[in-house]
C-alpha positions, 0 to 999 in steps of 0.5 A: 500500500502506498502512502497516498492509498493509506490516507483514506479512512478505513474501518478498524474491526479491533482496537489493536487494528485502529492503533496499528493504523494510527501508528503507520500513518503517523510514521509515514507523515513524520518521516515525510516531513522530516525527510523534506525538512532535511532536504531543504536544509541541505539543498533548499528544495521546497516540498511539492504540493503532493508532499505537503499533503503528507504532513498531516496528523492521523485521525481517529473517528468513532460513530455511535449508532444508538440502538434502543436503550443506552448500555448501562455502565458505572465506568466514568470513561470509555463510554458515549452518551449521545449518538453521532460522530466523534473524532480526534487527531492523534500524535505519537500513537505508538507511545500512547498505545496503552492509553488508546487501547484502554479507551477503545477496547471497552468502547467497542465491546459495550457500544455499537460503534464504527471506528475508522482511521485515516489522515486528517486535515491538520498539519504537523508543525515542523518543530514537532518532528525535530528531536533536539534542534541539532538538525537546524544548527549551522544550516543558515536557515532562520525559523521565519524562513522555515515557517514560510516553507513548512507547516509551523506552530499555530497556537490558535489551534492548540487550545483547552477549549474542550477541557474548559467547557468552551466547546459548542457541543450542540452544533459540533459535528463531529464531537470531540473524542478526547480532551486534547487533540494532536497539536495540543499534545505535541505542544506539551510534549516539547515543553515537558522536555524543556522544563523537566530535562528528560524525554517525555516518554520517561514520565510515569503515570503516577506523579509526585509534585514537590516544591523542595529539592530535599525530596529529590535527594530522598527520591533518588535514594529510594529509587536506587534501593528499589532497583537493588531490592525490587525486581519490578523496577528496571531503571531510573532516569534523571534530568538530562536523560541520565539512566541508571539501570537495574544491576548497576553497583551502588557505588556507580549508581551513586556516582552517576546520580551525584554527577547530574547537572539538575539545576540546568532545568527549571523543573527537573523530573526523576523517573523510577520506571517499572516493568509493568508500566506503573512507575513513579515520577517526581517533579520538583516544580519549585515555588509558586502557582505559575510553575504549578499550572505550567507543569500540570498543563503539560503533564495532563496530556499524558493522562496520568492516573494521579498526581499528588502534591507533597511539599511544605506549608505554614501551619495556621493553628496553635495546636499544630507542631512543626513536622505535623502533616496536613491532609487537604480536604478543601482548598481556598484559592488565592493564587489568581492564576486560574480565575478566568477558566476556573473561578475560585467559587467553583468547589474542588471536591476531595476525592475519597479514594485519594484521601483514604489512601493518603490517610492509610499510608500515613498510618502505615509509614508513621506506625500511628493510628487513632488519636496518635495519628490525629495529633500528627495528621490534621485534615482541613482547608489549605489556603494557596496564595500567589504572594509569599509575603502574605503575612505583611497583609495579615490584618486584611487577610485574617477575616477570610482565613478565619471564615475559611477555617484554613489550617495551612497555607502554601503557594501550589496545592490549590493550583495543582488541585484545580488543574487536576479538577479542570483537566480530569486528573485525580489529585490530592495533597499531603503537606508537612508543616515547616513553620508557623508564621502566625505563632512566631515559629519561623524557619531559622537556618539551624532549626530548618536543617534539623526539621528537613533531616527528620521529616522529608524521608517519612513524608516522601514515603507516605506519598509513595505508599499512597500511590501503591494503594491507589494502583489497585483502585484504577476504576474507582480512582477515575471517577465520575466526580471529575466528569462534566455533562458534556464529556468526550468518550476518552478519559 
């Protein structure tokens, strides 16, 4: 079959057949674009009109033929409610194979649908087929010139309209099959590499987000121990795509980890990869709601199973002690960064499965239960600010804090929870009290060092233990609490 012949839409009888065809078409398109780009850089030969027609994303179409009663399912995803056509353009289908199969298999088994795969009308921007940028170096060709010859990034085509409820479902034909199309996904895949310092393919579906590098040190220690002791884990990937394989000696692994130049990257990521596809990624997002929104905007296109915030907070209650934990069951958002797309008066539900997993993990790791655990673990509202020096406005802020019954304050948790709610990624927050700004207990250098030494290891292991508990609850975790009235069939 030639490339042109393969472009037409063909019916796929199985989910596997659909993904295979998506993979074939994406490979043909990217190879054609990459080859034409290479030829232009070398010879200044522009692609012909027929060649340009090859530089397009594959498209997945699904038509729901409602026959009688709609099948009943408690599943929150992989289901259709309205008869008609659905479609989405797809990028990197081979890397997203597991996700695509998880969506298509139950859809095709439970509903009367026709699935077709062909070539879309959406161009692949040339920057998305350039791996490192080395191909462009020394060519003498500017980005502006390339944009005149090849499809370039069109930011108006990469939006979150479906996720934000801005899509007109009443007149849509076809309707969206997924939250993100190919252009939006490719946009984020490139940025993940830029911000985290590692290939996006290394990101695991269970994600921990933190705001202190000391958690990174402990995560690396944990990862190296897992590579040594647990056969499920096969490698660890550090910023710069530095890989430590299972079987590496402790001495060599430690030397590799210590040599990593992580500070080159704004939000370095560390990946503990397992052979069952359920590894863990830790991202040090730094401080502030802008970073929190930025990284979760991009992680969301990978459709992770869960992200948890494990970081430090200021305790707001006299009864709290430095080193205590706060399990957020509500968020008061004063971060300001999402107000236009998710106003702060919209409630963010606590996800029962995540809350229970974090509480059980805390009990298991600390060895404390009942009243002893309640003294260490406070459940309540977390207040998220965009101003690190909010204390200087204490007189103005006090009434709102009092009304909210907030027990802790930070700069990321509310944003991360809001992003999980907005982008349909299960979320949770477990913070550790590192200071009490309203009670004259602040982080002095000596005391802070002693606190970190004691608390960080235990806190990290609580987060990891919670993810272990959640792995066995996938159907419950991806619940209907995060779904709207108008929702694409894919998770």
